[in-house]
C-alpha positions as CSV (number, residue, x, y, z in Angstrom):
1,M,0.0,0.0,0.0
2,A,1.2,3.5,-0.7
3,S,2.0,6.0,2.0
4,P,1.6,9.8,1.7
5,S,5.4,10.1,1.0
6,G,5.0,8.0,-2.1
7,R,6.7,4.9,-0.8
8,I,4.9,1.6,-1.1
9,A,4.6,-0.4,2.1
10,A,4.9,-4.1,1.9
11,R,1.6,-6.0,1.6
12,P,1.1,-9.1,3.7
13,R,3.1,-11.9,2.2
14,P,2.1,-14.6,1.7
15,W,-1.6,-13.8,1.4
16,R,-2.9,-16.0,4.2
17,K,-6.5,-15.4,5.2
18,A,-5.5,-14.9,8.9
19,A,-3.1,-12.2,7.9
20,A,-5.2,-10.4,5.3
21,L,-8.8,-10.3,6.6
22,A,-8.6,-6.6,7.5
23,A,-9.6,-3.9,5.1
24,A,-6.4,-2.0,4.7
25,V,-6.1,1.6,5.9
26,L,-6.8,4.0,3.0
27,L,-3.7,6.1,2.2
28,P,-3.2,8.7,-0.6
29,V,-0.5,8.9,-3.2
30,S,0.2,11.8,-5.4
31,A,0.7,11.3,-9.1
32,A,1.2,14.0,-11.7
33,A,0.0,14.2,-15.3
34,L,1.0,10.6,-16.0
35,G,-0.1,8.0,-13.5
36,P,1.6,4.7,-12.6
37,H,-1.4,2.7,-13.8
38,E,-0.8,4.1,-17.3
39,V,2.7,2.8,-17.5
40,A,3.9,-0.7,-18.6
41,L,7.0,-1.8,-16.7
42,V,9.1,-4.1,-18.9
43,V,11.4,-6.5,-17.3
44,N,14.1,-8.8,-18.8
45,D,13.6,-12.2,-17.1
46,A,17.1,-13.2,-18.1
47,S,18.7,-10.5,-15.9
48,M,18.4,-10.6,-12.1
49,D,19.4,-6.9,-12.0
50,S,16.4,-6.1,-14.3
51,I,14.1,-8.1,-12.0
52,L,15.3,-6.5,-8.8
53,L,15.3,-2.9,-10.1
54,A,11.8,-3.4,-11.5
55,Q,10.5,-4.7,-8.2
56,A,11.9,-1.7,-6.4
57,Y,10.5,0.7,-9.0
58,A,7.0,-0.9,-8.9
59,R,7.1,-0.6,-5.1
60,V,8.0,3.1,-4.9
61,R,5.8,4.2,-7.8
62,A,2.8,2.0,-7.0
63,I,2.8,0.4,-10.4
64,P,0.1,-2.3,-10.5
65,E,1.3,-5.9,-10.8
66,C,-0.7,-6.4,-14.0
67,N,1.3,-3.6,-15.6
68,V,4.6,-5.5,-15.2
69,V,5.5,-7.5,-18.3
70,R,8.4,-9.9,-18.4
71,V,10.2,-10.8,-21.6
72,S,13.6,-12.6,-22.2
73,V,16.6,-11.1,-23.9
74,P,19.5,-13.4,-23.7
75,A,22.8,-12.2,-22.3
76,A,26.0,-11.9,-24.4
77,E,28.4,-14.8,-24.6
78,D,30.4,-13.3,-21.6
79,G,27.2,-13.0,-19.5
80,S,26.9,-9.3,-19.8
81,V,24.0,-7.3,-21.1
82,P,24.4,-6.8,-24.9
83,V,24.6,-3.1,-25.8
84,A,22.7,-3.6,-29.1
85,M,20.1,-5.8,-30.8
86,T,18.7,-5.9,-34.3
87,R,15.3,-4.5,-35.2
88,A,14.1,-8.0,-35.9
89,D,15.1,-9.2,-32.5
90,F,13.6,-6.1,-30.8
91,E,10.3,-6.7,-32.5
92,A,10.3,-10.5,-31.9
93,R,11.7,-10.6,-28.4
94,V,10.5,-7.3,-26.9
95,F,7.9,-5.2,-28.7
96,R,5.4,-7.8,-29.9
97,P,5.5,-9.9,-26.7
98,V,4.9,-6.9,-24.5
99,Q,2.2,-5.6,-26.8
100,A,0.5,-9.0,-26.8
101,A,0.6,-9.4,-23.0
102,L,-0.9,-6.0,-22.5
103,E,-3.7,-6.7,-24.9
104,E,-4.4,-10.1,-23.4
105,R,-4.7,-8.4,-20.0
106,G,-7.1,-5.8,-21.3
107,L,-4.6,-3.0,-20.7
108,G,-4.0,-1.8,-24.3
109,P,-6.1,1.4,-24.2
110,Q,-4.9,2.2,-20.6
111,I,-1.1,2.2,-21.3
112,L,0.4,5.5,-22.4
113,A,4.1,4.8,-21.9
114,W,6.6,2.0,-21.5
115,V,9.3,2.0,-18.9
116,Y,12.2,-0.5,-19.4
117,S,14.1,-1.8,-16.3
118,C,17.8,-2.2,-16.7
119,G,19.1,-5.3,-18.4
120,F,18.1,-4.4,-22.0
121,P,20.2,-3.4,-25.0
122,V,20.2,0.4,-25.4
123,R,20.7,0.4,-29.2
124,V,18.6,-1.1,-32.0
125,A,20.5,-1.7,-35.2
126,A,19.0,-2.3,-38.7
127,T,21.0,-5.5,-39.3
128,K,23.4,-7.8,-37.5
129,K,26.3,-6.0,-39.2
130,G,25.4,-3.0,-37.1
131,L,25.7,-4.8,-33.7
132,G,29.5,-4.2,-33.4
133,A,29.6,-0.4,-33.5
134,P,26.9,2.3,-33.5
135,G,25.8,3.6,-36.9
136,T,24.3,6.9,-37.8
137,K,21.0,5.2,-38.7
138,D,20.6,3.2,-35.4
139,L,17.7,3.9,-33.0
140,S,17.7,3.7,-29.2
141,I,15.4,1.1,-27.6
142,A,13.2,4.1,-26.6
143,G,13.1,5.4,-30.2
144,A,12.2,2.0,-31.6
145,T,9.4,1.8,-29.1
146,F,8.2,5.3,-29.8
147,V,7.7,4.5,-33.5
148,R,6.1,1.2,-32.7
149,C,8.5,-0.6,-35.1
150,A,7.2,1.5,-38.0
151,W,10.7,2.3,-39.0
152,P,11.4,5.7,-40.6
153,S,13.7,6.0,-43.5
154,D,17.4,5.8,-42.9
155,D,17.8,9.3,-44.2
156,D,15.1,10.7,-41.9
157,I,16.8,9.0,-38.9
158,E,20.3,10.2,-39.8
159,R,19.4,13.8,-40.7
160,G,16.8,14.2,-37.9
161,R,14.0,14.9,-40.4
162,W,11.5,12.7,-38.7
163,I,9.3,15.0,-36.6
164,S,7.6,13.7,-33.4
165,P,3.9,14.4,-33.2
166,L,4.5,15.2,-29.5
167,F,7.0,17.9,-30.1
168,A,5.7,21.3,-28.7
169,G,8.4,23.6,-30.1
170,P,9.7,26.1,-30.6
171,D,11.4,25.5,-33.9
172,D,13.4,28.7,-34.2
173,P,14.4,31.7,-32.1
174,D,11.3,33.7,-33.1
175,G,8.9,30.8,-32.5
176,E,6.7,30.2,-29.4
177,P,6.2,26.9,-27.7
178,A,2.8,25.2,-27.6
179,R,1.2,24.8,-24.2
180,P,2.3,21.7,-22.3
181,Q,-0.2,18.8,-22.2
182,S,-0.4,15.5,-20.3
183,L,0.0,12.3,-22.3
184,D,-3.7,11.4,-22.0
185,Q,-4.6,14.7,-23.5
186,L,-2.2,14.2,-26.4
187,R,-3.5,10.6,-26.9
188,N,-7.1,11.9,-27.0
189,N,-6.0,14.4,-29.7
190,L,-3.8,12.1,-31.8
191,L,-5.8,8.9,-31.5
192,D,-4.2,6.3,-33.8
193,G,-1.4,8.7,-34.5
194,M,-0.2,8.6,-30.9
195,P,3.4,7.3,-30.7
196,L,4.5,5.2,-27.6
197,P,6.8,7.2,-25.3
198,A,9.4,5.0,-23.5
199,A,12.3,5.4,-21.1
200,M,14.8,3.2,-19.3
201,L,15.4,3.2,-15.5
202,A,19.1,2.7,-15.7
203,W,22.1,1.2,-17.5
204,V,23.6,-1.2,-14.9
205,G,27.0,-2.3,-16.0
206,P,30.3,-1.0,-17.4
207,R,30.3,2.8,-17.5
208,G,26.9,2.8,-15.9
209,L,25.3,2.6,-12.5
210,T,25.3,-0.1,-9.9
211,L,22.0,-1.8,-9.0
212,D,22.0,-0.1,-5.6
213,Q,22.6,3.3,-7.2
214,A,19.7,2.8,-9.6
215,I,17.4,1.8,-6.8
216,E,18.5,4.8,-4.7
217,I,17.8,7.2,-7.5
218,A,14.3,5.9,-8.0
219,E,13.6,6.1,-4.2
220,R,14.9,9.6,-3.9
221,S,13.0,10.8,-6.9
222,A,9.7,9.4,-5.6
223,E,10.2,11.0,-2.2
224,A,10.5,14.4,-3.9
225,D,7.1,14.2,-5.6
226,C,5.2,17.5,-5.3
227,A,7.8,19.0,-3.0
228,A,8.3,22.1,-5.2
229,P,12.0,22.5,-4.4
230,K,13.6,25.9,-5.0
231,G,16.9,26.5,-6.8
232,T,18.6,27.2,-10.0
233,V,18.3,26.0,-13.6
234,W,21.7,26.3,-15.3
235,F,22.3,26.8,-19.0
236,A,26.0,26.4,-19.9
237,K,26.8,28.3,-23.0
238,S,30.1,28.1,-24.9
239,D,31.8,28.2,-28.3
240,D,31.6,24.4,-28.6
241,V,29.4,23.4,-31.5
242,R,27.5,21.2,-29.1
243,S,26.4,24.3,-27.3
244,R,26.0,26.7,-30.3
245,C,23.6,24.4,-32.1
246,R,20.8,25.0,-29.5
247,D,21.8,28.0,-27.3
248,W,19.3,30.1,-29.3
249,Q,16.7,28.4,-27.0
250,F,18.2,29.5,-23.8
251,E,17.0,33.1,-23.4
252,K,13.3,32.6,-23.8
253,A,13.3,29.3,-21.8
254,A,15.3,31.1,-19.0
255,A,12.7,33.8,-18.9
256,A,10.0,31.2,-18.5
257,V,11.9,29.5,-15.7
258,D,12.2,32.9,-13.9
259,A,8.5,33.3,-14.1
260,H,8.1,30.4,-11.6
261,E,8.5,31.4,-7.9
262,S,10.5,28.3,-7.1
263,A,13.2,28.7,-9.7
264,R,15.7,31.1,-11.2
265,A,17.7,30.6,-14.4
266,V,21.4,31.3,-15.1
267,I,23.0,31.5,-18.5
268,A,26.7,31.3,-18.1
269,T,29.9,30.2,-19.9
270,N,30.8,27.5,-17.3
271,T,29.1,24.6,-15.6
272,P,27.4,25.3,-12.3
273,S,29.6,26.8,-9.5
274,A,29.1,26.3,-5.8
275,A,27.3,29.7,-5.7
276,A,24.5,28.3,-7.7
277,G,23.2,26.4,-4.7
278,A,20.6,23.7,-5.2
279,L,20.3,22.7,-8.9
280,L,16.9,22.1,-10.4
281,G,18.4,21.3,-13.8
282,C,21.3,21.8,-16.2
283,M,21.7,21.9,-19.9
284,A,25.3,21.8,-21.3
285,G,27.0,21.2,-24.6
286,A,30.4,19.4,-24.3
287,A,31.9,16.0,-24.9
288,D,33.1,15.9,-21.3
289,V,31.6,17.8,-18.4
290,R,32.3,18.3,-14.7
291,I,29.1,17.3,-12.9
292,P,28.4,18.8,-9.5
293,K,26.5,16.8,-6.9
294,R,23.9,19.3,-5.9
295,F,20.9,18.4,-8.0
296,V,17.6,18.1,-6.3
297,P,15.9,14.7,-6.6
298,G,13.6,14.4,-9.7
299,S,15.5,17.2,-11.6
300,F,16.6,16.9,-15.2
301,A,20.1,17.4,-16.5
302,E,22.0,16.5,-19.7
303,H,24.8,17.5,-22.1
304,L,24.5,17.5,-25.8
305,T,27.2,15.2,-27.2
306,S,27.5,12.2,-29.5
307,F,27.8,9.1,-27.2
308,A,26.4,9.9,-23.8
309,A,24.3,6.7,-23.9
310,A,26.8,4.6,-26.0
311,F,28.1,2.6,-23.1
312,D,30.3,0.4,-25.2
313,R,32.5,3.5,-26.1
314,P,35.0,4.7,-23.5
315,T,35.0,8.3,-24.7
316,Q,32.8,11.2,-23.6
317,T,31.0,11.7,-20.3
318,K,28.1,9.3,-19.9
319,A,24.6,10.5,-19.2
320,V,24.3,8.4,-16.0
321,K,26.8,10.7,-14.3
322,W,24.1,13.3,-14.0
323,L,22.1,10.7,-12.1
324,R,25.1,10.1,-9.8
325,G,25.1,13.8,-9.2
326,G,21.6,13.7,-7.8
327,A,19.4,14.3,-10.9
328,G,16.4,12.1,-11.3
329,F,16.2,12.1,-15.1
330,T,18.6,12.5,-18.0
331,S,19.2,11.4,-21.6
332,G,21.8,10.8,-24.2
333,T,22.2,9.5,-27.7
334,V,23.2,5.9,-28.5
335,A,24.7,6.7,-32.0
336,E,26.3,9.6,-33.8
337,P,23.6,12.3,-34.0
338,Y,25.7,15.1,-35.5
339,A,25.3,18.6,-34.0
340,L,21.6,18.7,-34.8
341,W,19.5,20.4,-32.1
342,Q,16.4,18.5,-33.4
343,K,17.8,15.3,-31.9
344,F,18.3,16.7,-28.4
345,P,16.1,18.1,-25.6
346,N,14.9,21.6,-26.1
347,A,15.6,24.1,-23.2
348,W,11.8,24.4,-22.7
349,I,11.9,21.0,-20.9
350,F,12.5,23.0,-17.7
351,P,9.5,25.3,-17.8
352,R,7.4,22.2,-18.6
353,M,8.6,20.3,-15.6
354,L,8.1,23.4,-13.5
355,D,4.5,23.5,-14.8
356,G,4.0,20.1,-13.2
357,L,4.6,17.6,-16.0
358,T,6.3,14.3,-15.3
359,G,9.8,14.0,-16.6
360,I,8.8,11.7,-19.5
361,E,6.0,14.0,-20.6
362,A,8.2,17.1,-20.5
363,W,11.0,15.3,-22.3
364,Y,9.0,14.0,-25.2
365,Q,7.4,17.4,-25.8
366,S,10.8,18.9,-25.9
367,V,12.6,16.7,-28.5
368,R,11.7,17.2,-32.1
369,C,13.4,13.9,-33.3
370,P,13.8,11.6,-30.3
371,L,14.7,8.4,-32.3
372,Q,18.4,8.1,-31.2
373,Q,17.9,9.4,-27.7
374,L,17.7,7.2,-24.6
375,P,15.9,8.8,-21.6
376,L,17.3,7.4,-18.4
377,G,16.3,7.6,-14.8
378,D,12.8,8.1,-13.2
379,P,10.4,9.0,-16.0
380,L,7.6,9.6,-13.5
381,A,9.7,12.3,-11.7
382,K,7.4,15.2,-10.7
383,P,8.9,17.5,-8.1
384,W,6.7,20.4,-9.2
385,A,3.3,18.7,-9.7
386,P,0.4,19.8,-7.5
387,L,-0.5,17.5,-4.7
388,L,-3.9,15.9,-5.2
389,E,-5.1,13.9,-2.2
390,P,-8.5,12.3,-2.9
391,V,-10.7,11.1,0.0
392,V,-12.4,7.8,-0.3
393,E,-15.3,6.6,1.8
394,G,-16.0,2.9,2.0
395,P,-16.0,-0.2,4.2
396,S,-13.4,-0.2,6.9
397,E,-14.4,-3.2,9.1
398,E,-11.7,-5.7,9.7
399,T,-13.6,-8.4,7.9
400,P,-13.6,-9.9,4.4
401,V,-15.9,-8.2,1.9
402,S,-18.5,-9.9,-0.2
403,G,-21.4,-9.1,-2.6
404,R,-21.6,-5.5,-3.7
405,V,-19.4,-2.9,-1.9
406,E,-19.9,0.8,-2.4
407,F,-17.2,3.5,-2.4
408,R,-17.4,7.3,-2.8
409,A,-14.6,9.6,-3.6
410,S,-14.1,13.4,-3.3
411,L,-11.3,15.9,-3.6
412,P,-11.1,18.4,-0.7
413,G,-10.6,22.1,-1.4
414,K,-11.5,24.4,-4.2
415,Y,-11.7,23.1,-7.8
416,A,-9.5,24.8,-10.4
417,R,-12.2,25.4,-13.0
418,K,-13.9,22.2,-13.8
419,P,-15.0,19.5,-11.3
420,P,-12.4,16.7,-10.9
421,L,-12.9,13.4,-12.8
422,F,-12.7,10.0,-11.0
423,T,-11.7,6.6,-12.4
424,W,-11.8,3.4,-10.3
425,L,-9.4,0.5,-10.8
426,V,-9.5,-3.0,-9.4
427,D,-6.2,-4.8,-9.4
428,G,-4.8,-2.1,-11.7
429,K,-7.5,-2.3,-14.4
430,A,-10.2,0.3,-15.1
431,A,-13.5,-0.8,-13.5
432,G,-15.7,2.3,-13.3
433,T,-15.9,6.1,-13.4
434,G,-17.6,8.8,-11.4
435,R,-17.6,9.8,-7.7
436,A,-19.4,6.6,-6.7
437,F,-18.2,3.1,-7.4
438,L,-20.3,0.0,-6.8
439,W,-17.9,-3.0,-6.7
440,D,-19.5,-6.3,-7.4
441,T,-17.0,-8.6,-5.7
442,T,-18.7,-11.7,-7.1
443,R,-17.1,-11.0,-10.4
444,W,-13.7,-11.4,-8.9
445,E,-12.1,-14.6,-7.4
446,D,-12.0,-14.9,-3.7
447,G,-8.7,-13.6,-2.3
448,P,-6.8,-10.3,-2.0
449,H,-7.7,-7.4,-4.4
450,A,-6.8,-3.7,-4.6
451,V,-9.2,-0.9,-5.3
452,R,-7.7,2.4,-6.5
453,A,-9.5,5.7,-6.9
454,V,-7.8,8.0,-9.4
455,V,-8.7,11.7,-9.5
456,R,-7.9,14.0,-12.4
457,E,-8.0,17.8,-12.2
458,T,-7.0,20.2,-14.9
459,R,-4.9,23.2,-13.8
460,D,-3.5,25.7,-16.3
461,G,-4.3,23.4,-19.1
462,I,-2.5,20.3,-17.7
463,R,-4.4,17.4,-16.4
464,H,-2.9,16.3,-13.1
465,Q,-3.8,13.3,-11.0
466,G,-3.6,11.6,-7.7
467,F,-4.9,8.4,-6.3
468,Y,-6.0,6.5,-3.2
469,E,-5.6,2.7,-2.9
470,V,-7.0,0.1,-0.5
471,S,-6.7,-3.6,-0.3
472,F,-9.4,-6.0,0.7
473,Y,-9.8,-9.8,1.0
474,V,-12.9,-10.9,-1.0
475,E,-14.7,-13.9,0.4
476,N,-17.9,-15.0,-1.5
477,G,-17.5,-18.7,-0.9
478,G,-16.8,-19.3,-4.6
479,V,-20.2,-17.8,-5.6
480,R,-19.9,-16.1,-9.0
């Protein structure tokens, strides 16, 4: 069960009747624009690190068990995680099995993003010839997922000409960005044209993180939900082409950062100094960077360079070092991207996160051509999301439930503009809408079940959410 801090307390294990007869205490959890029930957590069953990291992430983020999908990607001959796989193997071993599992569980329409645990190749090559070294036409595993295996042309990949339908601009110094939206809003607009955003929790292995570090990053990020930390967003500007190609974005984005009470922006010719204090984010452009360890949990930081997520190459600072510095989310390319700003996060990612979007939502609306980028860290990071704590009324007796059980939900306080919307989940799957929910327990097998009330409220154009979950033991004597 989830606690107000966002941590997930252990449920009674094993589920023995004597230990689980009580209706659990109802406790709220905050979620931002993207909720944990809308995420598929993909695990590599051939990697113990992948399994353990996924278990930890599901716990701290309250991801329903039915949203966890296991596939098998064999290790390399030396037992390590392979850095690359072919498009054919990705489609056969990962994409199609996960998609089929979600459809079989009735979760297809509910899932808005995939989150890969560690233990997966980061690069998807067109053919086996490309497995040895990154090519300019390779995609990241996130990019391959994003296009749903509908592969763009090699030229569009290499030149960054493929435009993401989620990109919210701007395209040039005189342009203005579109307003940020949550993924469910974008899906409702794009319908069948909606791509599939994806991210990876960590690269665990050479030039990456340890398993303990990856788990700690996820835990720290979850604890920072809705904390609205104050500090500095740093834009490092230099004569390096890696900086020049996108520094035209900095001035307007910095002004938008300054418009938020909790943040100030600095545009400087160096990486953050000690005087900057707590760091809410950083955007740099260099092959190698000195990374301070003063980032607040859940923040975003990255540096535009060729091989920040090419973990088989010893050169250049790897993206995971930002995570070691305390950031909750980062990204890097897995193949040579050239100095094309279209292939890297736009500076407007910081105002979007400050507006309350989760990291993955802000990131995908800030990258024009995300095909070769690998987002890493906690994609559900949301330090600046509003705290929504629904109240649920229902049975509280320390006895099993049976027959029909009624629940009612409300959101205390004043509404933004429109009344909040409520969705009810049973064992992670949508089961009803509205303030009231009548749960017919005879339609479920006897045993433990979780009921979750999700509330959505639109504030400043962004649909935020929070939820409340309770566990019950159903006992109908086998009557169905």
